[in-house]
C-alpha positions as a Python dict, from the first residue, in 0.01 Angstrom:
ca = {
    (1, 'M'): (0, 0, 0),
    (2, 'P'): (-367, 48, -100),
    (3, 'R'): (-558, 313, 92),
    (4, 'G'): (-724, 158, 397),
    (5, 'S'): (-510, -156, 397),
    (6, 'L'): (-348, -272, 718),
    (7, 'V'): (-50, -80, 852),
    (8, 'H'): (182, -365, 947),
    (9, 'A'): (324, -210, 1263),
    (10, 'T'): (397, -536, 1441),
    (11, 'A'): (698, -591, 1661),
    (12, 'C'): (792, -936, 1538),
    (13, 'G'): (670, -968, 1184),
    (14, 'L'): (375, -1203, 1228),
    (15, 'G'): (39, -1140, 1065),
    (16, 'P'): (-216, -966, 1287),
    (17, 'A'): (-462, -1254, 1304),
    (18, 'R'): (-189, -1499, 1413),
    (19, 'I'): (-50, -1244, 1659),
    (20, 'L'): (-389, -1181, 1813),
    (21, 'A'): (-483, -1550, 1834),
    (22, 'R'): (-150, -1636, 1996),
    (23, 'H'): (-157, -1355, 2250),
    (24, 'L'): (-527, -1389, 2322),
    (25, 'A'): (-473, -1749, 2423),
    (26, 'A'): (-166, -1658, 2627),
    (27, 'L'): (-328, -1360, 2796),
    (28, 'L'): (-648, -1539, 2889),
    (29, 'L'): (-439, -1819, 3038),
    (30, 'G'): (-258, -1568, 3258),
    (31, 'A'): (63, -1494, 3072),
    (32, 'S'): (267, -1214, 3225),
    (33, 'A'): (364, -891, 3055),
    (34, 'S'): (727, -1003, 3050),
    (35, 'S'): (638, -1322, 2864),
    (36, 'L'): (451, -1118, 2607),
    (37, 'A'): (745, -887, 2564),
    (38, 'A'): (969, -1190, 2519),
    (39, 'A'): (739, -1317, 2245),
    (40, 'C'): (846, -1021, 2036),
    (41, 'A'): (1206, -1008, 2154),
    (42, 'I'): (1439, -766, 1974),
    (43, 'P'): (1752, -906, 1807),
    (44, 'A'): (2060, -883, 2031),
    (45, 'D'): (2274, -708, 1767),
    (46, 'R'): (2082, -380, 1789),
    (47, 'D'): (2204, -83, 1983),
    (48, 'R'): (2176, -164, 2354),
    (49, 'A'): (2021, 168, 2458),
    (50, 'E'): (1762, 137, 2183),
    (51, 'D'): (1691, -218, 2297),
    (52, 'V'): (1630, -104, 2655),
    (53, 'D'): (1392, 172, 2549),
    (54, 'R'): (1206, -53, 2314),
    (55, 'D'): (1188, -336, 2567),
    (56, 'A'): (1037, -95, 2818),
    (57, 'A'): (782, 28, 2565),
    (58, 'I'): (686, -327, 2469),
    (59, 'A'): (655, -428, 2835),
    (60, 'S'): (433, -126, 2906),
    (61, 'R'): (207, -207, 2613),
    (62, 'A'): (205, -571, 2717),
    (63, 'R'): (84, -481, 3067),
    (64, 'R'): (-201, -275, 2919),
    (65, 'A'): (-280, -555, 2675),
    (66, 'T'): (-286, -805, 2963),
    (67, 'Q'): (-543, -597, 3149),
    (68, 'G'): (-739, -549, 2829),
    (69, 'A'): (-736, -921, 2755),
    (70, 'E'): (-880, -1001, 3097),
    (71, 'L'): (-1157, -747, 3040),
    (72, 'Y'): (-1215, -871, 2686),
    (73, 'G'): (-1246, -1228, 2809),
    (74, 'R'): (-1499, -1125, 3071),
    (75, 'Y'): (-1718, -890, 2870),
    (76, 'C'): (-1658, -931, 2495),
    (77, 'A'): (-1559, -1289, 2413),
    (78, 'L'): (-1916, -1405, 2473),
    (79, 'C'): (-2030, -1262, 2137),
    (80, 'H'): (-1712, -1166, 1952),
    (81, 'G'): (-1533, -1495, 2025),
    (82, 'R'): (-1222, -1575, 2226),
    (83, 'D'): (-1008, -1496, 1922),
    (84, 'A'): (-1209, -1178, 1845),
    (85, 'R'): (-1296, -1306, 1498),
    (86, 'G'): (-1664, -1249, 1567),
    (87, 'Y'): (-1987, -1437, 1503),
    (88, 'A'): (-1987, -1632, 1830),
    (89, 'A'): (-2335, -1491, 1900),
    (90, 'D'): (-2592, -1272, 1727),
    (91, 'H'): (-2368, -1205, 1427),
    (92, 'A'): (-2128, -995, 1634),
    (93, 'P'): (-1862, -872, 1386),
    (94, 'S'): (-1493, -951, 1380),
    (95, 'L'): (-1282, -703, 1575),
    (96, 'V'): (-954, -812, 1414),
    (97, 'S'): (-1027, -801, 1044),
    (98, 'E'): (-730, -624, 890),
    (99, 'T'): (-933, -359, 711),
    (100, 'F'): (-1139, -292, 1023),
    (101, 'L'): (-841, -226, 1251),
    (102, 'A'): (-672, -20, 980),
    (103, 'T'): (-968, 219, 948),
    (104, 'A'): (-1123, 220, 1296),
    (105, 'T'): (-982, 498, 1511),
    (106, 'N'): (-944, 453, 1885),
    (107, 'A'): (-1220, 711, 1927),
    (108, 'F'): (-1452, 499, 1712),
    (109, 'L'): (-1372, 185, 1909),
    (110, 'A'): (-1408, 357, 2245),
    (111, 'R'): (-1741, 515, 2157),
    (112, 'S'): (-1872, 184, 2026),
    (113, 'V'): (-1784, 8, 2351),
    (114, 'R'): (-1915, 286, 2574),
    (115, 'E'): (-2244, 353, 2392),
    (116, 'G'): (-2312, 16, 2230),
    (117, 'R'): (-2547, -45, 1940),
    (118, 'P'): (-2909, 27, 2039),
    (119, 'G'): (-3154, -240, 1929),
    (120, 'T'): (-2892, -514, 1910),
    (121, 'A'): (-2718, -747, 2154),
    (122, 'M'): (-2431, -496, 2180),
    (123, 'G'): (-2510, -305, 2495),
    (124, 'A'): (-2353, 9, 2636),
    (125, 'Y'): (-2055, -94, 2846),
    (126, 'G'): (-1940, 253, 2950),
    (127, 'R'): (-1995, 331, 3317),
    (128, 'A'): (-2149, 669, 3231),
    (129, 'H'): (-2414, 483, 3033),
    (130, 'G'): (-2497, 231, 3305),
    (131, 'G'): (-2234, -25, 3204),
    (132, 'P'): (-1948, -178, 3405),
    (133, 'L'): (-1642, -20, 3237),
    (134, 'G'): (-1457, 301, 3310),
    (135, 'N'): (-1276, 491, 3035),
    (136, 'D'): (-936, 345, 3132),
    (137, 'E'): (-1075, -6, 3108),
    (138, 'V'): (-1227, 65, 2766),
    (139, 'D'): (-888, 195, 2654),
    (140, 'A'): (-719, -122, 2784),
    (141, 'I'): (-949, -338, 2571),
    (142, 'I'): (-853, -129, 2268),
    (143, 'D'): (-484, -169, 2355),
    (144, 'F'): (-538, -544, 2362),
    (145, 'L'): (-713, -551, 2024),
    (146, 'R'): (-426, -354, 1873),
    (147, 'W'): (-148, -554, 2040),
    (148, 'P'): (128, -546, 1919),
    (149, 'G'): (-3, -345, 1616),
    (150, 'P'): (-164, -253, 1387),
    (151, 'S'): (-215, 118, 1382),
    (152, 'W'): (-488, 281, 1179),
    (153, 'A'): (-442, 464, 853),
    (154, 'A'): (-539, 832, 837),
    (155, 'M'): (-843, 890, 619),
    (156, 'P'): (-1012, 1198, 471),
    (157, 'D'): (-1232, 1402, 705),
    (158, 'A'): (-1450, 1544, 427),
    (159, 'P'): (-1797, 1390, 387),
    (160, 'V'): (-1858, 1164, 88),
    (161, 'V'): (-2075, 1331, -176),
    (162, 'G'): (-2332, 1111, -348),
    (163, 'D'): (-2695, 1061, -443),
    (164, 'P'): (-2892, 876, -170),
    (165, 'E'): (-3176, 786, -409),
    (166, 'R'): (-2940, 616, -651),
    (167, 'G'): (-2758, 464, -356),
    (168, 'E'): (-3081, 304, -241),
    (169, 'V'): (-3114, 119, -572),
    (170, 'V'): (-2763, -21, -536),
    (171, 'Y'): (-2811, -97, -167),
    (172, 'N'): (-3132, -291, -224),
    (173, 'E'): (-2962, -508, -484),
    (174, 'M'): (-2617, -557, -335),
    (175, 'C'): (-2639, -492, 41),
    (176, 'Q'): (-2993, -546, 167),
    (177, 'P'): (-2985, -930, 149),
    (178, 'C'): (-2720, -936, 425),
    (179, 'H'): (-2755, -604, 608),
    (180, 'G'): (-3133, -573, 607),
    (181, 'T'): (-3342, -263, 557),
    (182, 'K'): (-3341, 68, 739),
    (183, 'A'): (-3617, -64, 965),
    (184, 'S'): (-3495, -418, 1029),
    (185, 'R'): (-3157, -587, 1050),
    (186, 'G'): (-3043, -883, 845),
    (187, 'Q'): (-2779, -1144, 921),
    (188, 'A'): (-2490, -894, 908),
    (189, 'V'): (-2419, -562, 1080),
    (190, 'H'): (-2725, -335, 1075),
    (191, 'L'): (-2596, -33, 888),
    (192, 'A'): (-2890, 185, 992),
    (193, 'N'): (-2809, 140, 1359),
    (194, 'P'): (-2794, 485, 1524),
    (195, 'G'): (-2495, 391, 1739),
    (196, 'L'): (-2293, 284, 1437),
    (197, 'L'): (-2384, 594, 1237),
    (198, 'R'): (-2297, 825, 1528),
    (199, 'A'): (-1951, 673, 1559),
    (200, 'A'): (-1859, 600, 1196),
    (201, 'T'): (-1723, 857, 954),
    (202, 'D'): (-1810, 858, 584),
    (203, 'A'): (-1454, 748, 507),
    (204, 'F'): (-1486, 451, 746),
    (205, 'L'): (-1808, 338, 577),
    (206, 'R'): (-1659, 382, 231),
    (207, 'E'): (-1344, 186, 312),
    (208, 'A'): (-1553, -102, 446),
    (209, 'I'): (-1742, -123, 116),
    (210, 'V'): (-1430, -91, -98),
    (211, 'H'): (-1205, -338, 87),
    (212, 'G'): (-1456, -557, 271),
    (213, 'R'): (-1367, -743, 589),
    (214, 'P'): (-1117, -1025, 517),
    (215, 'G'): (-1196, -1338, 714),
    (216, 'T'): (-1568, -1254, 728),
    (217, 'P'): (-1860, -1285, 483),
    (218, 'M'): (-1819, -914, 393),
    (219, 'M'): (-1655, -917, 49),
    (220, 'P'): (-1471, -622, -108),
    (221, 'F'): (-1682, -434, -361),
    (222, 'A'): (-1392, -265, -540),
    (223, 'G'): (-1430, -382, -899),
    (224, 'R'): (-1790, -486, -842),
    (225, 'L'): (-1914, -130, -797),
    (226, 'D'): (-1767, 184, -946),
    (227, 'D'): (-1664, 479, -730),
    (228, 'R'): (-1985, 669, -797),
    (229, 'D'): (-2206, 379, -689),
    (230, 'I'): (-2003, 338, -370),
    (231, 'D'): (-2032, 709, -291),
    (232, 'N'): (-2408, 690, -350),
    (233, 'V'): (-2443, 401, -104),
    (234, 'V'): (-2243, 592, 159),
    (235, 'A'): (-2467, 895, 101),
    (236, 'L'): (-2771, 673, 158),
    (237, 'L'): (-2630, 539, 486),
    (238, 'R'): (-2544, 888, 604),
    (239, 'S'): (-2899, 1004, 527),
    (240, 'W'): (-3025, 740, 770),
    (241, 'A'): (-2827, 900, 1052),
    (242, 'S'): (-3025, 1223, 1048),
    (243, 'A'): (-3315, 1079, 1245),
    (244, 'S'): (-3103, 882, 1493),
    (245, 'A'): (-3112, 997, 1854),
    (246, 'P'): (-2833, 964, 2109),
    (247, 'P'): (-2865, 688, 2369),
    (248, 'A'): (-3067, 748, 2681),
    (249, 'W'): (-2877, 871, 2985),
    (250, 'P'): (-2916, 608, 3256),
    (251, 'A'): (-3105, 647, 3581),
    (252, 'E'): (-3011, 482, 3906),
    (253, 'I'): (-3077, 108, 3933),
    (254, 'P'): (-3275, 41, 4251),
    (255, 'Q'): (-3083, -173, 4499),
    (256, 'D'): (-3388, -310, 4682),
    (257, 'M'): (-3583, -448, 4385),
    (258, 'P'): (-3808, -745, 4464),
    (259, 'L'): (-3681, -1058, 4293),
    (260, 'V'): (-4004, -1256, 4280),
    (261, 'I'): (-4295, -1149, 4062),
    (262, 'H'): (-4638, -1233, 4213),
    (263, 'P'): (-4501, -1399, 4531),
    (264, 'E'): (-4843, -1540, 4623),
    (265, 'G'): (-4922, -1668, 4273),
    (266, 'P'): (-4939, -2025, 4143),
    (267, 'T'): (-4642, -2212, 4003),
    (268, 'P'): (-4636, -2207, 3621),
    (269, 'R'): (-4611, -2531, 3427),
    (270, 'F'): (-4344, -2483, 3166),
    (271, 'T'): (-4255, -2726, 2889),
    (272, 'L'): (-3891, -2674, 2798),
    (273, 'R'): (-3730, -2726, 2461),
    (274, 'M'): (-3411, -2931, 2496),
    (275, 'D'): (-3461, -2916, 2875),
    (276, 'R'): (-3338, -2557, 2859),
    (277, 'F'): (-3551, -2311, 2659),
    (278, 'V'): (-3896, -2182, 2750),
    (279, 'S'): (-4105, -2015, 2482),
    (280, 'A'): (-4197, -1649, 2502),
    (281, 'A'): (-4565, -1745, 2481),
    (282, 'Q'): (-4543, -1958, 2796),
    (283, 'V'): (-4371, -1682, 2993),
    (284, 'K'): (-4625, -1427, 2875),
    (285, 'E'): (-4909, -1657, 2984),
    (286, 'A'): (-4744, -1705, 3323),
    (287, 'L'): (-4724, -1329, 3374),
    (288, 'E'): (-5086, -1283, 3268),
    (289, 'A'): (-5189, -1558, 3513),
    (290, 'K'): (-4996, -1376, 3789),
    (291, 'S'): (-4780, -1683, 3845),
    (292, 'R'): (-4493, -1682, 4092),
    (293, 'I'): (-4176, -1637, 3887),
    (294, 'V'): (-3835, -1469, 3879),
    (295, 'I'): (-3720, -1308, 3553),
    (296, 'L'): (-3354, -1214, 3523),
    (297, 'D'): (-3210, -981, 3259),
    (298, 'A'): (-2865, -1120, 3177),
    (299, 'R'): (-2754, -819, 2971),
    (300, 'T'): (-2562, -518, 3097),
    (301, 'P'): (-2753, -292, 3338),
    (302, 'A'): (-2754, -21, 3069),
    (303, 'E'): (-2968, -240, 2846),
    (304, 'W'): (-3209, -323, 3128),
    (305, 'L'): (-3250, 49, 3196),
    (306, 'N'): (-3372, 117, 2844),
    (307, 'L'): (-3572, -195, 2757),
    (308, 'R'): (-3692, -474, 2985),
    (309, 'I'): (-3966, -723, 3056),
    (310, 'P'): (-4188, -583, 3333),
    (311, 'G'): (-4085, -717, 3673),
    (312, 'S'): (-3743, -837, 3557),
    (313, 'V'): (-3429, -751, 3750),
    (314, 'P'): (-3077, -700, 3614),
    (315, 'A'): (-2847, -998, 3670),
    (316, 'P'): (-2565, -946, 3420),
    (317, 'Y'): (-2378, -1245, 3282),
    (318, 'H'): (-2051, -1092, 3406),
    (319, 'D'): (-2162, -1039, 3767),
    (320, 'F'): (-2340, -1311, 3965),
    (321, 'S'): (-2391, -1106, 4283),
    (322, 'R'): (-2764, -1068, 4214),
    (323, 'L'): (-2800, -1447, 4223),
    (324, 'D'): (-2685, -1453, 4585),
    (325, 'G'): (-3023, -1311, 4690),
    (326, 'L'): (-3226, -1589, 4527),
    (327, 'E'): (-3384, -1857, 4745),
    (328, 'N'): (-3373, -2208, 4604),
    (329, 'D'): (-3734, -2280, 4696),
    (330, 'G'): (-3866, -2422, 4368),
    (331, 'T'): (-3965, -2089, 4213),
    (332, 'W'): (-3914, -2084, 3838),
    (333, 'V'): (-3626, -1858, 3730),
    (334, 'V'): (-3620, -1744, 3367),
    (335, 'A'): (-3324, -1554, 3223),
    (336, 'Y'): (-3325, -1357, 2901),
    (337, 'C'): (-3079, -1160, 2689),
    (338, 'A'): (-3058, -1034, 2331),
    (339, 'C'): (-2786, -1267, 2195),
    (340, 'P'): (-3045, -1441, 2213),
    (341, 'H'): (-2921, -1738, 2423),
    (342, 'H'): (-2558, -1682, 2517),
    (343, 'A'): (-2564, -1435, 2807),
    (344, 'S'): (-2883, -1580, 2950),
    (345, 'G'): (-2736, -1928, 2910),
    (346, 'I'): (-2438, -1831, 3126),
    (347, 'V'): (-2672, -1714, 3403),
    (348, 'V'): (-2884, -2029, 3381),
    (349, 'D'): (-2574, -2249, 3385),
    (350, 'E'): (-2457, -2073, 3701),
    (351, 'L'): (-2797, -2120, 3864),
    (352, 'R'): (-2797, -2489, 3780),
    (353, 'R'): (-2445, -2520, 3915),
    (354, 'R'): (-2582, -2378, 4240),
    (355, 'G'): (-2854, -2641, 4250),
    (356, 'F'): (-3150, -2448, 4105),
    (357, 'S'): (-3349, -2699, 3903),
    (358, 'R'): (-3642, -2489, 3781),
    (359, 'T'): (-3447, -2263, 3548),
    (360, 'A'): (-3488, -2176, 3181),
    (361, 'V'): (-3360, -1950, 2906),
    (362, 'L'): (-3622, -1734, 2734),
    (363, 'D'): (-3620, -1868, 2380),
    (364, 'E'): (-3503, -1607, 2124),
    (365, 'G'): (-3457, -1336, 2388),
    (366, 'I'): (-3606, -994, 2448),
    (367, 'L'): (-3577, -862, 2094),
    (368, 'R'): (-3804, -1140, 1970),
    (369, 'W'): (-4029, -1084, 2274),
    (370, 'K'): (-4071, -721, 2176),
    (371, 'Q'): (-4119, -810, 1810),
    (372, 'L'): (-4410, -1034, 1911),
    (373, 'G'): (-4577, -736, 2076),
    (374, 'Y'): (-4546, -874, 2428),
    (375, 'P'): (-4531, -623, 2716),
    (376, 'V'): (-4210, -430, 2775),
    (377, 'E'): (-4101, -127, 2971),
    (378, 'E'): (-3907, 97, 2737),
    (379, 'R'): (-3764, 441, 2782),
    (380, 'A'): (-3751, 676, 2487),
    (381, 'P'): (-3403, 815, 2410),
    (382, 'V'): (-3332, 1156, 2561),
    (383, 'E'): (-3064, 1413, 2487),
    (384, 'E'): (-2738, 1311, 2649),
    (385, 'S'): (-2584, 1535, 2916),
    (386, 'R'): (-2231, 1656, 2855),
}
């Protein structure tokens, strides 16, 4: 088996993508742990004691996978897709590509979920970082992604040795068109992202280049680049990590935040695209005119803590409790996210379901808003407490 290829540790011999798709659908529709265990039933001719032990182990894993599937459906499917194949929103990567699961350790996955990817739509979901998930819940999501395999293959701990300057030449030709530059992301995963570079080892980065991500646009570069060129690219990526700071430690979110900005102001006149999207320019003008408006941040609270539109309040797509305090009095309610339309669209759909007619999604989201130079409140990263 080639280094970094999938370890086929499945219980019933099906490929991992088919296994995941089947069980994802079953889990999200409320299948029980026992039904999942039955899906990978052990042949009756095996030793009975071994069967009992293995059945118990499968049932235990199935229960954890069931919990993880419920959490995945609530928090992750929005961007990574219901089948976890990715690219449902904002180019979120596949979480079930064979080479990814074979080389991503549980520690890598857990840190990625807890700390997120700063500057992207992937927020910090760990409770210690202002998100909604405790460590056990993060672990359950990982159990689900790995159900009923695969395991990951051990990789070298030693750093890759290469020439970053030569790696930059190769990167600009072969990688930059999809992954963007150090300063700005492209259509694929931003490899200069500080969260990614904190979590990823050199071996993980190298394996991704060598074997690619089957089922995604990321092709394998084995045979296209020689080993030295690959090492040079990894050395370049690692050099980008030196200036990356850890994520900001969250402060308390005020519980008595006013919902309405400029309560005595005039009502803005918005022209919506497709009866749904309001341009950033119109919202900026409304704020400058001190218009009466509500702005909801549909991302996780952790993201609102670190970057937000002034006057906005957190109203995460996975928790509608903040909406209960809104009065349906004709005030315009604008929701934004970073996806740039998915999470905010969920909040707006819920508002419209509740009878709020003057609602809109901020077109292109907060990352575009910031890129345009419009006002934001942003906290610089600080050293994380341990």
